[in-house]
C-alpha angles and dihedrals in degrees: 000000000000112000131186111204145173120217134182127227124216091261091058099254117136125220128193125207143143132225144150117276133169092225143337092274091061089050092053092047092049092051092045090054087057093046091251128138120217112240102173141337141185134193118240105248094200106029091168092061090046091054092048090052090049091052089055092057117104114273120250111266124231093244090052088059089048091054090046092052093046093048094046092046091049093050094047090047091054090056100259113145116256097245093047090050092051092047091050092051092046091056093051105043118099100207111094092204093052091044091054092046091052089049090054090049090052091050093050094047089049088055092053103270119140121247093248091047092051090049091049091056088059095053094147089065109025116055124234092248089063090052093050096046091044090053090050090048091052092051094047100032093243104116092145092055090046091055092045091050091050092051091049092050094048091048089055091050091048091050092053094046091047091051093051092047090050091057092055101041096087098044091044090053092048093047092048090050091049090050091052091049091050093049092048092048096045100044103030113022102032099054092051094048092047091054090050093048093048091051088055093046093242113161110235123217117255092247091056092048090050090052091049091054092049092048091047092051092049092048093048096044101028091142090065094052096084092050098078090041092053092045091049092048092047092047092049091048094053094042091052088054088066114089091212092057093046091048092053091045092051093046090050093047090053089060094055109102115254094349091065091048091050093050093046093048092051092049092048090049091058094041096052094038094054094042091050092050092049094049090046089053090060101260121143118246092249094053091044090055091048090054092046089056089057094045100048115067098181107106094214092054090044090053091052092049091047091051091051091047094051093045094051091045090055091055103268120138119250090252091053090047091053092046093051092061095059087213102106130073128233095264092056092048091049092052091048091049093050093045092049093049096045098039093242098110096134091052093049091048090050088052090051090050090055092046094052092045089055089048090051090053091051093047091050091052091047092047090051091053092047095047093055096066090043089055090049090052091052090048090050090050090052090051092051090048091054091046093052096045100036112021092047095066090043089055091049090051092051090049091052092048091048092048091048 
């Protein structure tokens, strides 16, 4: 059952939280394990409504998880017990969803669950990479390093995502503005001008008449307009669930000039960054590849990782495994070769991650500069379209009036 409770610490401060418990006895035992005294509690009368309200809360951002990992790692490193560290962080975070998830983690750890296990039960908040690194930290006694590695990995992801978003902010704004202008012109300006021209017996161009018919159909059957959009969105959603479709889409995107280079560089940044962190944490190559298969959802990347895993398992060197995929360039192969021969593979992979992140930044800047003229061309095309379909009849009208 879902209980909301208030509990008192030894210093007299009172905390309030809510979690699932089998009965009141389990609640008391959980609080006692955390040196807390139950003050009051109440059972949620409508737990379904409470869960719906929770689902409407903003999701936990990637940087919030980064701050959580860094804070928890710092507190553990300073000698503060795990539960005390989690309780301190829970009382200071602003996100209600994260606060509740931390509360659930505290409850599970108090009942004997491991940190990685508690994180895994809150998969909607804590990412899989945190679960994997926490499990590694528990096995090797390096929880602090595990949390630091997670924060570093998530920061790299956030940097890449932010760079890509930055490149598309300007064109998205321009395209949205153009769309608004088109809608205003088609559904407000055009019908009024057409009526005026028809009253004056001005012959309208075929393109203008075609637009009038389309606008008239949309206005008459507006309730049918969302149907094809919904069907297209649903079809795209189900198709993108298929690994084969996503594989073909990724392979096609890689062949697009500049955009393909940007996507490939970002994927390689994450691949080498995560592999370097895992090897640095003491994992074997085989186990690192197994974890990478669980972390990466893109089917093309998964195929590359699977190929490397099978090749190394059959006795091939890492360099030979990389070469067999045909996915990596000469610089990558050279770094892998040097790292494998000198025993500094994790360092070389970390270097490659930095190199590809820098490449991603350059590609994003170049893409932004290339998109701007494309947007200008589209804007010019829209202007020409308006001139042909609107200014033409105006010119004819002026000619008739001048001739009259």
